[in-house]
PDBQT receptor file of N, H, CA, C and O in Angstrom, charges set to zero:
ATOM      1  N   UNK A   1      32.668-103.334 -52.960  1.00  0.00    +0.000 N 
ATOM      2  CA  UNK A   1      32.469-104.319 -52.532  1.00  0.00    +0.000 C 
ATOM      3  C   UNK A   1      33.300-105.477 -53.602  1.00  0.00    +0.000 C 
ATOM      4  O   UNK A   1      33.706-105.306 -54.752  1.00  0.00    +0.000 OA
ATOM      5  N   UNK A   2      33.363-106.716 -52.701  1.00  0.00    +0.000 N 
ATOM      6  H   UNK A   2      33.034-106.855 -51.767  1.00  0.00    +0.000 HD
ATOM      7  CA  UNK A   2      33.996-107.856 -53.698  1.00  0.00    +0.000 C 
ATOM      8  C   UNK A   2      33.138-108.333 -54.393  1.00  0.00    +0.000 C 
ATOM      9  O   UNK A   2      31.958-108.369 -54.045  1.00  0.00    +0.000 OA
ATOM     10  N   UNK A   3      33.657-108.869 -55.708  1.00  0.00    +0.000 N 
ATOM     11  H   UNK A   3      34.616-108.839 -55.990  1.00  0.00    +0.000 HD
ATOM     12  CA  UNK A   3      32.979-109.746 -56.298  1.00  0.00    +0.000 C 
ATOM     13  C   UNK A   3      33.435-110.703 -56.883  1.00  0.00    +0.000 C 
ATOM     14  O   UNK A   3      34.158-110.460 -57.850  1.00  0.00    +0.000 OA
ATOM     15  N   UNK A   4      33.223-111.872 -56.576  1.00  0.00    +0.000 N 
ATOM     16  H   UNK A   4      32.636-112.069 -55.791  1.00  0.00    +0.000 HD
ATOM     17  CA  UNK A   4      33.632-113.471 -57.281  1.00  0.00    +0.000 C 
ATOM     18  C   UNK A   4      33.772-113.286 -58.353  1.00  0.00    +0.000 C 
ATOM     19  O   UNK A   4      33.013-112.455 -58.852  1.00  0.00    +0.000 OA
ATOM     20  N   UNK A   5      34.416-113.705 -58.913  1.00  0.00    +0.000 N 
ATOM     21  H   UNK A   5      35.033-114.380 -58.507  1.00  0.00    +0.000 HD
ATOM     22  CA  UNK A   5      34.688-114.348 -60.451  1.00  0.00    +0.000 C 
ATOM     23  C   UNK A   5      33.877-115.428 -60.544  1.00  0.00    +0.000 C 
ATOM     24  O   UNK A   5      33.864-116.305 -59.681  1.00  0.00    +0.000 OA
ATOM     25  N   UNK A   6      32.908-115.451 -61.931  1.00  0.00    +0.000 N 
ATOM     26  H   UNK A   6      32.918-114.739 -62.632  1.00  0.00    +0.000 HD
ATOM     27  CA  UNK A   6      31.992-116.503 -62.128  1.00  0.00    +0.000 C 
ATOM     28  C   UNK A   6      30.739-116.314 -61.508  1.00  0.00    +0.000 C 
ATOM     29  O   UNK A   6      29.830-117.121 -61.702  1.00  0.00    +0.000 OA
ATOM     30  N   UNK A   7      30.573-115.120 -60.628  1.00  0.00    +0.000 N 
ATOM     31  H   UNK A   7      31.311-114.465 -60.471  1.00  0.00    +0.000 HD
ATOM     32  CA  UNK A   7      29.272-114.798 -59.667  1.00  0.00    +0.000 C 
ATOM     33  C   UNK A   7      28.557-113.905 -60.615  1.00  0.00    +0.000 C 
ATOM     34  O   UNK A   7      27.567-113.376 -60.109  1.00  0.00    +0.000 OA
ATOM     35  N   UNK A   8      28.767-113.627 -61.728  1.00  0.00    +0.000 N 
ATOM     36  H   UNK A   8      29.571-114.057 -62.139  1.00  0.00    +0.000 HD
ATOM     37  CA  UNK A   8      27.982-112.953 -62.435  1.00  0.00    +0.000 C 
ATOM     38  C   UNK A   8      26.397-112.777 -62.441  1.00  0.00    +0.000 C 
ATOM     39  O   UNK A   8      25.917-113.109 -61.357  1.00  0.00    +0.000 OA
ATOM     40  N   UNK A   9      25.702-112.456 -63.132  1.00  0.00    +0.000 N 
ATOM     41  H   UNK A   9      26.091-112.187 -64.013  1.00  0.00    +0.000 HD
ATOM     42  CA  UNK A   9      24.367-112.662 -63.600  1.00  0.00    +0.000 C 
ATOM     43  C   UNK A   9      23.987-113.855 -64.521  1.00  0.00    +0.000 C 
ATOM     44  O   UNK A   9      22.848-114.306 -64.404  1.00  0.00    +0.000 OA
ATOM     45  N   UNK A  10      24.781-114.370 -65.366  1.00  0.00    +0.000 N 
ATOM     46  H   UNK A  10      25.706-114.003 -65.461  1.00  0.00    +0.000 HD
ATOM     47  CA  UNK A  10      24.793-115.342 -66.323  1.00  0.00    +0.000 C 
ATOM     48  C   UNK A  10      25.109-116.527 -65.948  1.00  0.00    +0.000 C 
ATOM     49  O   UNK A  10      25.356-117.266 -66.901  1.00  0.00    +0.000 OA
ATOM     50  N   UNK A  11      25.266-117.350 -64.192  1.00  0.00    +0.000 N 
ATOM     51  H   UNK A  11      25.065-116.750 -63.417  1.00  0.00    +0.000 HD
ATOM     52  CA  UNK A  11      25.470-117.911 -63.423  1.00  0.00    +0.000 C 
ATOM     53  C   UNK A  11      24.275-118.251 -62.695  1.00  0.00    +0.000 C 
ATOM     54  O   UNK A  11      24.010-117.529 -61.734  1.00  0.00    +0.000 OA
ATOM     55  N   UNK A  12      23.542-119.157 -62.946  1.00  0.00    +0.000 N 
ATOM     56  H   UNK A  12      23.757-119.744 -63.726  1.00  0.00    +0.000 HD
ATOM     57  CA  UNK A  12      22.622-119.346 -62.171  1.00  0.00    +0.000 C 
ATOM     58  C   UNK A  12      22.454-120.873 -61.463  1.00  0.00    +0.000 C 
ATOM     59  O   UNK A  12      22.295-122.002 -61.925  1.00  0.00    +0.000 OA
ATOM     60  N   UNK A  13      22.571-120.317 -60.103  1.00  0.00    +0.000 N 
ATOM     61  H   UNK A  13      22.699-119.399 -59.727  1.00  0.00    +0.000 HD
ATOM     62  CA  UNK A  13      22.900-121.284 -58.815  1.00  0.00    +0.000 C 
ATOM     63  C   UNK A  13      24.145-121.442 -58.359  1.00  0.00    +0.000 C 
ATOM     64  O   UNK A  13      24.398-122.104 -57.352  1.00  0.00    +0.000 OA
ATOM     65  N   UNK A  14      25.228-120.701 -59.238  1.00  0.00    +0.000 N 
ATOM     66  H   UNK A  14      25.023-120.164 -60.055  1.00  0.00    +0.000 HD
ATOM     67  CA  UNK A  14      26.563-120.557 -58.663  1.00  0.00    +0.000 C 
ATOM     68  C   UNK A  14      27.259-121.706 -59.333  1.00  0.00    +0.000 C 
ATOM     69  O   UNK A  14      26.917-122.364 -60.315  1.00  0.00    +0.000 OA
ATOM     70  N   UNK A  15      27.987-121.762 -58.803  1.00  0.00    +0.000 N 
ATOM     71  H   UNK A  15      28.265-121.227 -58.005  1.00  0.00    +0.000 HD
ATOM     72  CA  UNK A  15      29.446-122.601 -59.136  1.00  0.00    +0.000 C 
ATOM     73  C   UNK A  15      30.457-123.332 -58.111  1.00  0.00    +0.000 C 
ATOM     74  O   UNK A  15      30.026-123.720 -57.025  1.00  0.00    +0.000 OA
ATOM     75  N   UNK A  16      31.219-123.435 -58.315  1.00  0.00    +0.000 N 
ATOM     76  H   UNK A  16      31.570-123.120 -59.197  1.00  0.00    +0.000 HD
ATOM     77  CA  UNK A  16      32.542-123.757 -57.564  1.00  0.00    +0.000 C 
ATOM     78  C   UNK A  16      33.007-122.805 -56.519  1.00  0.00    +0.000 C 
ATOM     79  O   UNK A  16      33.753-123.159 -55.607  1.00  0.00    +0.000 OA
ATOM     80  N   UNK A  17      32.549-121.566 -56.666  1.00  0.00    +0.000 N 
ATOM     81  H   UNK A  17      31.943-121.279 -57.407  1.00  0.00    +0.000 HD
ATOM     82  CA  UNK A  17      33.649-120.783 -56.329  1.00  0.00    +0.000 C 
ATOM     83  C   UNK A  17      32.200-119.997 -55.273  1.00  0.00    +0.000 C 
ATOM     84  O   UNK A  17      32.306-119.346 -54.233  1.00  0.00    +0.000 OA
ATOM     85  N   UNK A  18      31.082-120.338 -55.953  1.00  0.00    +0.000 N 
ATOM     86  H   UNK A  18      30.996-120.867 -56.797  1.00  0.00    +0.000 HD
ATOM     87  CA  UNK A  18      30.356-119.746 -55.069  1.00  0.00    +0.000 C 
ATOM     88  C   UNK A  18      29.855-120.871 -53.643  1.00  0.00    +0.000 C 
ATOM     89  O   UNK A  18      29.562-120.474 -52.515  1.00  0.00    +0.000 OA
ATOM     90  N   UNK A  19      29.871-122.048 -54.026  1.00  0.00    +0.000 N 
ATOM     91  H   UNK A  19      30.109-122.371 -54.942  1.00  0.00    +0.000 HD
ATOM     92  CA  UNK A  19      30.307-122.894 -52.355  1.00  0.00    +0.000 C 
ATOM     93  C   UNK A  19      31.367-122.753 -51.411  1.00  0.00    +0.000 C 
ATOM     94  O   UNK A  19      31.314-122.909 -50.191  1.00  0.00    +0.000 OA
ATOM     95  N   UNK A  20      32.749-122.305 -52.431  1.00  0.00    +0.000 N 
ATOM     96  H   UNK A  20      32.792-122.178 -53.422  1.00  0.00    +0.000 HD
ATOM     97  CA  UNK A  20      34.055-122.092 -51.522  1.00  0.00    +0.000 C 
ATOM     98  C   UNK A  20      33.151-120.644 -50.582  1.00  0.00    +0.000 C 
ATOM     99  O   UNK A  20      33.120-120.458 -49.366  1.00  0.00    +0.000 OA
ATOM    100  N   UNK A  21      32.644-119.993 -51.459  1.00  0.00    +0.000 N 
ATOM    101  H   UNK A  21      32.670-120.145 -52.447  1.00  0.00    +0.000 HD
ATOM    102  CA  UNK A  21      32.294-118.598 -50.787  1.00  0.00    +0.000 C 
ATOM    103  C   UNK A  21      31.564-118.861 -49.725  1.00  0.00    +0.000 C 
ATOM    104  O   UNK A  21      31.660-118.003 -48.848  1.00  0.00    +0.000 OA
ATOM    105  N   UNK A  22      30.773-119.867 -49.466  1.00  0.00    +0.000 N 
ATOM    106  H   UNK A  22      30.695-120.565 -50.178  1.00  0.00    +0.000 HD
ATOM    107  CA  UNK A  22      29.825-120.233 -48.402  1.00  0.00    +0.000 C 
ATOM    108  C   UNK A  22      29.989-120.962 -47.218  1.00  0.00    +0.000 C 
ATOM    109  O   UNK A  22      29.330-121.381 -46.266  1.00  0.00    +0.000 OA
ATOM    110  N   UNK A  23      31.332-120.943 -47.737  1.00  0.00    +0.000 N 
ATOM    111  H   UNK A  23      31.867-120.602 -48.510  1.00  0.00    +0.000 HD
ATOM    112  CA  UNK A  23      32.279-122.029 -46.323  1.00  0.00    +0.000 C 
ATOM    113  C   UNK A  23      32.046-123.429 -46.255  1.00  0.00    +0.000 C 
ATOM    114  O   UNK A  23      32.405-124.177 -45.346  1.00  0.00    +0.000 OA
ATOM    115  N   UNK A  24      31.250-123.808 -47.558  1.00  0.00    +0.000 N 
ATOM    116  H   UNK A  24      30.958-123.200 -48.297  1.00  0.00    +0.000 HD
ATOM    117  CA  UNK A  24      31.024-125.354 -47.384  1.00  0.00    +0.000 C 
ATOM    118  C   UNK A  24      32.332-125.924 -47.673  1.00  0.00    +0.000 C 
ATOM    119  O   UNK A  24      33.093-125.255 -48.372  1.00  0.00    +0.000 OA
ATOM    120  N   UNK A  25      32.860-127.520 -47.063  1.00  0.00    +0.000 N 
ATOM    121  H   UNK A  25      32.241-128.063 -46.495  1.00  0.00    +0.000 HD
ATOM    122  CA  UNK A  25      34.107-127.938 -46.908  1.00  0.00    +0.000 C 
ATOM    123  C   UNK A  25      33.321-129.254 -48.381  1.00  0.00    +0.000 C 
ATOM    124  O   UNK A  25      32.315-129.933 -48.585  1.00  0.00    +0.000 OA
ATOM    125  N   UNK A  26      34.909-128.838 -49.152  1.00  0.00    +0.000 N 
ATOM    126  H   UNK A  26      35.727-128.287 -48.987  1.00  0.00    +0.000 HD
ATOM    127  CA  UNK A  26      34.820-129.938 -50.291  1.00  0.00    +0.000 C 
ATOM    128  C   UNK A  26      34.607-131.172 -50.186  1.00  0.00    +0.000 C 
ATOM    129  O   UNK A  26      34.199-131.889 -51.100  1.00  0.00    +0.000 OA
ATOM    130  N   UNK A  27      35.055-131.774 -48.251  1.00  0.00    +0.000 N 
ATOM    131  H   UNK A  27      35.387-131.192 -47.509  1.00  0.00    +0.000 HD
ATOM    132  CA  UNK A  27      34.832-133.299 -48.301  1.00  0.00    +0.000 C 
ATOM    133  C   UNK A  27      33.307-133.258 -48.133  1.00  0.00    +0.000 C 
ATOM    134  O   UNK A  27      32.912-134.405 -48.339  1.00  0.00    +0.000 OA
ATOM    135  N   UNK A  28      32.562-132.675 -47.930  1.00  0.00    +0.000 N 
ATOM    136  H   UNK A  28      32.883-131.743 -47.762  1.00  0.00    +0.000 HD
ATOM    137  CA  UNK A  28      31.069-132.890 -47.565  1.00  0.00    +0.000 C 
ATOM    138  C   UNK A  28      30.478-133.264 -49.251  1.00  0.00    +0.000 C 
ATOM    139  O   UNK A  28      29.967-134.244 -49.794  1.00  0.00    +0.000 OA
ATOM    140  N   UNK A  29      30.745-132.350 -49.529  1.00  0.00    +0.000 N 
ATOM    141  H   UNK A  29      31.160-131.553 -49.089  1.00  0.00    +0.000 HD
ATOM    142  CA  UNK A  29      29.938-131.983 -51.168  1.00  0.00    +0.000 C 
ATOM    143  C   UNK A  29      30.561-133.226 -52.011  1.00  0.00    +0.000 C 
ATOM    144  O   UNK A  29      29.890-133.642 -52.955  1.00  0.00    +0.000 OA
ATOM    145  N   UNK A  30      31.750-133.810 -51.735  1.00  0.00    +0.000 N 
ATOM    146  H   UNK A  30      32.295-133.472 -50.968  1.00  0.00    +0.000 HD
ATOM    147  CA  UNK A  30      32.251-135.442 -52.139  1.00  0.00    +0.000 C 
ATOM    148  C   UNK A  30      31.459-136.842 -51.769  1.00  0.00    +0.000 C 
ATOM    149  O   UNK A  30      31.003-137.696 -52.529  1.00  0.00    +0.000 OA
ATOM    150  N   UNK A  31      31.460-136.762 -50.179  1.00  0.00    +0.000 N 
ATOM    151  H   UNK A  31      31.830-136.067 -49.562  1.00  0.00    +0.000 HD
ATOM    152  CA  UNK A  31      30.858-137.467 -49.613  1.00  0.00    +0.000 C 
ATOM    153  C   UNK A  31      29.270-137.498 -50.154  1.00  0.00    +0.000 C 
ATOM    154  O   UNK A  31      28.752-138.611 -50.247  1.00  0.00    +0.000 OA
ATOM    155  N   UNK A  32      28.568-136.449 -50.474  1.00  0.00    +0.000 N 
ATOM    156  H   UNK A  32      28.989-135.545 -50.398  1.00  0.00    +0.000 HD
ATOM    157  CA  UNK A  32      27.451-136.685 -50.661  1.00  0.00    +0.000 C 
ATOM    158  C   UNK A  32      27.272-137.121 -52.083  1.00  0.00    +0.000 C 
ATOM    159  O   UNK A  32      26.278-137.788 -52.371  1.00  0.00    +0.000 OA
ATOM    160  N   UNK A  33      28.267-136.759 -53.111  1.00  0.00    +0.000 N 
ATOM    161  H   UNK A  33      29.075-136.217 -52.877  1.00  0.00    +0.000 HD
ATOM    162  CA  UNK A  33      28.020-136.902 -54.283  1.00  0.00    +0.000 C 
ATOM    163  C   UNK A  33      28.473-138.487 -54.220  1.00  0.00    +0.000 C 
ATOM    164  O   UNK A  33      27.698-139.151 -54.908  1.00  0.00    +0.000 OA
ATOM    165  N   UNK A  34      29.741-139.485 -53.452  1.00  0.00    +0.000 N 
ATOM    166  H   UNK A  34      30.371-138.945 -52.893  1.00  0.00    +0.000 HD
ATOM    167  CA  UNK A  34      29.627-140.911 -52.974  1.00  0.00    +0.000 C 
ATOM    168  C   UNK A  34      28.364-141.602 -53.011  1.00  0.00    +0.000 C 
ATOM    169  O   UNK A  34      28.089-142.689 -53.520  1.00  0.00    +0.000 OA
ATOM    170  N   UNK A  35      27.429-140.537 -52.196  1.00  0.00    +0.000 N 
ATOM    171  H   UNK A  35      27.653-139.654 -51.782  1.00  0.00    +0.000 HD
ATOM    172  CA  UNK A  35      26.658-141.283 -51.535  1.00  0.00    +0.000 C 
ATOM    173  C   UNK A  35      25.248-141.893 -52.442  1.00  0.00    +0.000 C 
ATOM    174  O   UNK A  35      24.591-142.920 -52.273  1.00  0.00    +0.000 OA
ATOM    175  N   UNK A  36      25.073-140.413 -53.793  1.00  0.00    +0.000 N 
ATOM    176  H   UNK A  36      25.607-139.578 -53.931  1.00  0.00    +0.000 HD
ATOM    177  CA  UNK A  36      24.396-140.408 -54.559  1.00  0.00    +0.000 C 
ATOM    178  C   UNK A  36      24.570-141.215 -55.600  1.00  0.00    +0.000 C 
ATOM    179  O   UNK A  36      23.638-141.471 -56.362  1.00  0.00    +0.000 OA
ATOM    180  N   UNK A  37      25.797-141.714 -55.757  1.00  0.00    +0.000 N 
ATOM    181  H   UNK A  37      26.555-141.506 -55.138  1.00  0.00    +0.000 HD
ATOM    182  CA  UNK A  37      25.978-142.651 -57.031  1.00  0.00    +0.000 C 
ATOM    183  C   UNK A  37      25.927-144.079 -56.707  1.00  0.00    +0.000 C 
ATOM    184  O   UNK A  37      25.566-144.941 -57.507  1.00  0.00    +0.000 OA
ATOM    185  N   UNK A  38      26.485-144.402 -54.920  1.00  0.00    +0.000 N 
ATOM    186  H   UNK A  38      26.779-143.701 -54.269  1.00  0.00    +0.000 HD
ATOM    187  CA  UNK A  38      25.952-145.524 -54.552  1.00  0.00    +0.000 C 
ATOM    188  C   UNK A  38      24.153-146.019 -54.618  1.00  0.00    +0.000 C 
ATOM    189  O   UNK A  38      23.460-147.017 -54.816  1.00  0.00    +0.000 OA
ATOM    190  N   UNK A  39      24.054-144.883 -54.372  1.00  0.00    +0.000 N 
ATOM    191  H   UNK A  39      24.617-144.072 -54.211  1.00  0.00    +0.000 HD
ATOM    192  CA  UNK A  39      21.800-145.005 -54.283  1.00  0.00    +0.000 C 
ATOM    193  C   UNK A  39      21.699-144.789 -55.740  1.00  0.00    +0.000 C 
ATOM    194  O   UNK A  39      20.898-145.697 -55.963  1.00  0.00    +0.000 OA
ATOM    195  N   UNK A  40      21.827-144.475 -56.428  1.00  0.00    +0.000 N 
ATOM    196  H   UNK A  40      22.478-143.737 -56.248  1.00  0.00    +0.000 HD
ATOM    197  CA  UNK A  40      22.120-144.756 -57.954  1.00  0.00    +0.000 C 
ATOM    198  C   UNK A  40      22.046-146.627 -58.152  1.00  0.00    +0.000 C 
ATOM    199  O   UNK A  40      21.179-147.477 -58.359  1.00  0.00    +0.000 OA
ATOM    200  N   UNK A  41      23.354-146.575 -57.964  1.00  0.00    +0.000 N 
ATOM    201  H   UNK A  41      24.057-145.885 -57.796  1.00  0.00    +0.000 HD
ATOM    202  CA  UNK A  41      23.514-148.170 -58.274  1.00  0.00    +0.000 C 
ATOM    203  C   UNK A  41      23.090-149.140 -57.913  1.00  0.00    +0.000 C 
ATOM    204  O   UNK A  41      23.056-150.066 -58.724  1.00  0.00    +0.000 OA
ATOM    205  N   UNK A  42      22.575-149.356 -56.529  1.00  0.00    +0.000 N 
ATOM    206  H   UNK A  42      22.602-148.604 -55.870  1.00  0.00    +0.000 HD
ATOM    207  CA  UNK A  42      21.213-149.756 -55.802  1.00  0.00    +0.000 C 
ATOM    208  C   UNK A  42      20.251-149.726 -56.459  1.00  0.00    +0.000 C 
ATOM    209  O   UNK A  42      19.673-150.766 -56.775  1.00  0.00    +0.000 OA
ATOM    210  N   UNK A  43      19.788-148.395 -56.872  1.00  0.00    +0.000 N 
ATOM    211  H   UNK A  43      20.257-147.550 -56.615  1.00  0.00    +0.000 HD
ATOM    212  CA  UNK A  43      18.532-148.567 -57.575  1.00  0.00    +0.000 C 
ATOM    213  C   UNK A  43      18.525-148.955 -59.284  1.00  0.00    +0.000 C 
ATOM    214  O   UNK A  43      17.531-149.017 -60.008  1.00  0.00    +0.000 OA
ATOM    215  N   UNK A  44      19.567-149.127 -59.558  1.00  0.00    +0.000 N 
ATOM    216  H   UNK A  44      20.374-149.077 -58.970  1.00  0.00    +0.000 HD
ATOM    217  CA  UNK A  44      19.546-149.570 -60.889  1.00  0.00    +0.000 C 
ATOM    218  C   UNK A  44      19.605-151.298 -60.835  1.00  0.00    +0.000 C 
ATOM    219  O   UNK A  44      19.044-152.097 -61.586  1.00  0.00    +0.000 OA
ATOM    220  N   UNK A  45      20.561-151.575 -59.577  1.00  0.00    +0.000 N 
ATOM    221  H   UNK A  45      21.016-150.927 -58.967  1.00  0.00    +0.000 HD
ATOM    222  CA  UNK A  45      20.488-153.241 -60.024  1.00  0.00    +0.000 C 
ATOM    223  C   UNK A  45      18.862-153.719 -58.806  1.00  0.00    +0.000 C 
ATOM    224  O   UNK A  45      18.752-154.875 -58.397  1.00  0.00    +0.000 OA
ATOM    225  N   UNK A  46      18.129-152.953 -58.541  1.00  0.00    +0.000 N 
ATOM    226  H   UNK A  46      18.219-152.014 -58.873  1.00  0.00    +0.000 HD
ATOM    227  CA  UNK A  46      17.125-153.458 -57.765  1.00  0.00    +0.000 C 
ATOM    228  C   UNK A  46      16.234-153.437 -59.062  1.00  0.00    +0.000 C 
ATOM    229  O   UNK A  46      15.322-154.261 -59.128  1.00  0.00    +0.000 OA
ATOM    230  N   UNK A  47      16.447-152.488 -60.176  1.00  0.00    +0.000 N 
ATOM    231  H   UNK A  47      17.188-151.818 -60.123  1.00  0.00    +0.000 HD
ATOM    232  CA  UNK A  47      15.025-152.135 -61.033  1.00  0.00    +0.000 C 
ATOM    233  C   UNK A  47      15.447-153.633 -62.165  1.00  0.00    +0.000 C 
ATOM    234  O   UNK A  47      14.564-154.240 -62.772  1.00  0.00    +0.000 OA
ATOM    235  N   UNK A  48      16.742-153.951 -62.238  1.00  0.00    +0.000 N 
ATOM    236  H   UNK A  48      17.459-153.458 -61.745  1.00  0.00    +0.000 HD
ATOM    237  CA  UNK A  48      17.080-154.752 -63.285  1.00  0.00    +0.000 C 
ATOM    238  C   UNK A  48      16.313-156.207 -62.451  1.00  0.00    +0.000 C 
ATOM    239  O   UNK A  48      15.478-156.947 -62.973  1.00  0.00    +0.000 OA
ATOM    240  N   UNK A  49      16.788-156.313 -61.262  1.00  0.00    +0.000 N 
ATOM    241  H   UNK A  49      17.467-155.712 -60.839  1.00  0.00    +0.000 HD
ATOM    242  CA  UNK A  49      16.256-158.089 -60.785  1.00  0.00    +0.000 C 
ATOM    243  C   UNK A  49      15.269-157.898 -60.961  1.00  0.00    +0.000 C 
ATOM    244  O   UNK A  49      14.799-158.739 -61.728  1.00  0.00    +0.000 OA
ATOM    245  N   UNK A  50      14.028-156.591 -60.402  1.00  0.00    +0.000 N 
ATOM    246  H   UNK A  50      14.410-155.908 -59.779  1.00  0.00    +0.000 HD
ATOM    247  CA  UNK A  50      12.699-156.672 -60.598  1.00  0.00    +0.000 C 
ATOM    248  C   UNK A  50      12.187-157.053 -61.767  1.00  0.00    +0.000 C 
ATOM    249  O   UNK A  50      11.202-157.790 -61.721  1.00  0.00    +0.000 OA
ATOM    250  N   UNK A  51      12.760-156.621 -63.175  1.00  0.00    +0.000 N 
ATOM    251  H   UNK A  51      13.560-156.022 -63.213  1.00  0.00    +0.000 HD
ATOM    252  CA  UNK A  51      12.623-156.734 -64.771  1.00  0.00    +0.000 C 
ATOM    253  C   UNK A  51      12.797-157.882 -64.978  1.00  0.00    +0.000 C 
ATOM    254  O   UNK A  51      11.934-158.508 -65.595  1.00  0.00    +0.000 OA
ATOM    255  N   UNK A  52      14.228-158.652 -64.426  1.00  0.00    +0.000 N 
ATOM    256  H   UNK A  52      14.929-158.144 -63.925  1.00  0.00    +0.000 HD
ATOM    257  CA  UNK A  52      14.493-160.131 -64.745  1.00  0.00    +0.000 C 
ATOM    258  C   UNK A  52      13.530-160.905 -64.438  1.00  0.00    +0.000 C 
ATOM    259  O   UNK A  52      13.446-161.816 -65.262  1.00  0.00    +0.000 OA
ATOM    260  N   UNK A  53      12.272-161.001 -63.117  1.00  0.00    +0.000 N 
ATOM    261  H   UNK A  53      12.339-160.260 -62.447  1.00  0.00    +0.000 HD
ATOM    262  CA  UNK A  53      11.998-161.750 -62.450  1.00  0.00    +0.000 C 
ATOM    263  C   UNK A  53      10.564-161.598 -62.818  1.00  0.00    +0.000 C 
ATOM    264  O   UNK A  53       9.746-162.465 -62.510  1.00  0.00    +0.000 OA
ATOM    265  N   UNK A  54      10.154-160.248 -63.634  1.00  0.00    +0.000 N 
ATOM    266  H   UNK A  54      10.819-159.544 -63.884  1.00  0.00    +0.000 HD
ATOM    267  CA  UNK A  54       9.018-160.237 -63.962  1.00  0.00    +0.000 C 
ATOM    268  C   UNK A  54       8.806-160.928 -65.302  1.00  0.00    +0.000 C 
ATOM    269  O   UNK A  54       7.747-161.514 -65.531  1.00  0.00    +0.000 OA
ATOM    270  N   UNK A  55       9.958-160.861 -66.338  1.00  0.00    +0.000 N 
ATOM    271  H   UNK A  55      10.818-160.386 -66.152  1.00  0.00    +0.000 HD
ATOM    272  CA  UNK A  55      10.075-161.392 -67.474  1.00  0.00    +0.000 C 
ATOM    273  C   UNK A  55       9.895-163.269 -67.385  1.00  0.00    +0.000 C 
ATOM    274  O   UNK A  55       9.381-163.982 -68.247  1.00  0.00    +0.000 OA
ATOM    275  N   UNK A  56      10.506-163.711 -66.053  1.00  0.00    +0.000 N 
ATOM    276  H   UNK A  56      10.924-163.133 -65.352  1.00  0.00    +0.000 HD
ATOM    277  CA  UNK A  56      10.648-164.757 -65.837  1.00  0.00    +0.000 C 
ATOM    278  C   UNK A  56       8.928-165.165 -65.242  1.00  0.00    +0.000 C 
ATOM    279  O   UNK A  56       8.702-166.374 -65.215  1.00  0.00    +0.000 OA
ATOM    280  N   UNK A  57       8.022-164.442 -64.887  1.00  0.00    +0.000 N 
ATOM    281  H   UNK A  57       8.206-163.459 -64.909  1.00  0.00    +0.000 HD
ATOM    282  CA  UNK A  57       6.769-164.960 -64.691  1.00  0.00    +0.000 C 
ATOM    283  C   UNK A  57       5.970-165.159 -65.820  1.00  0.00    +0.000 C 
ATOM    284  O   UNK A  57       5.378-166.238 -65.863  1.00  0.00    +0.000 OA
ATOM    285  N   UNK A  58       5.832-164.477 -66.621  1.00  0.00    +0.000 N 
ATOM    286  H   UNK A  58       6.312-163.601 -66.586  1.00  0.00    +0.000 HD
ATOM    287  CA  UNK A  58       5.427-164.331 -68.028  1.00  0.00    +0.000 C 
ATOM    288  C   UNK A  58       5.447-165.059 -68.809  1.00  0.00    +0.000 C 
ATOM    289  O   UNK A  58       4.521-165.095 -69.619  1.00  0.00    +0.000 OA
ATOM    290  N   UNK A  59       7.071-166.397 -68.926  1.00  0.00    +0.000 N 
ATOM    291  H   UNK A  59       7.824-166.368 -68.268  1.00  0.00    +0.000 HD
ATOM    292  CA  UNK A  59       7.350-167.808 -69.294  1.00  0.00    +0.000 C 
ATOM    293  C   UNK A  59       6.158-168.527 -68.806  1.00  0.00    +0.000 C 
ATOM    294  O   UNK A  59       6.067-169.745 -68.956  1.00  0.00    +0.000 OA
TER     295      UNK A  59
């Protein structure tokens, strides 16, 4: 039976090789990564605006 490099006992959850073995398209993973970065940026901006608004209300 073929064993992929990096798919040993010490690898928890696999890696890029494991993703390729599942047939996952790298474009899909890139799209998910970009989406997560965008959502994180929107969340940071929202928190910053909320904190600024709350600090003005205390004055």
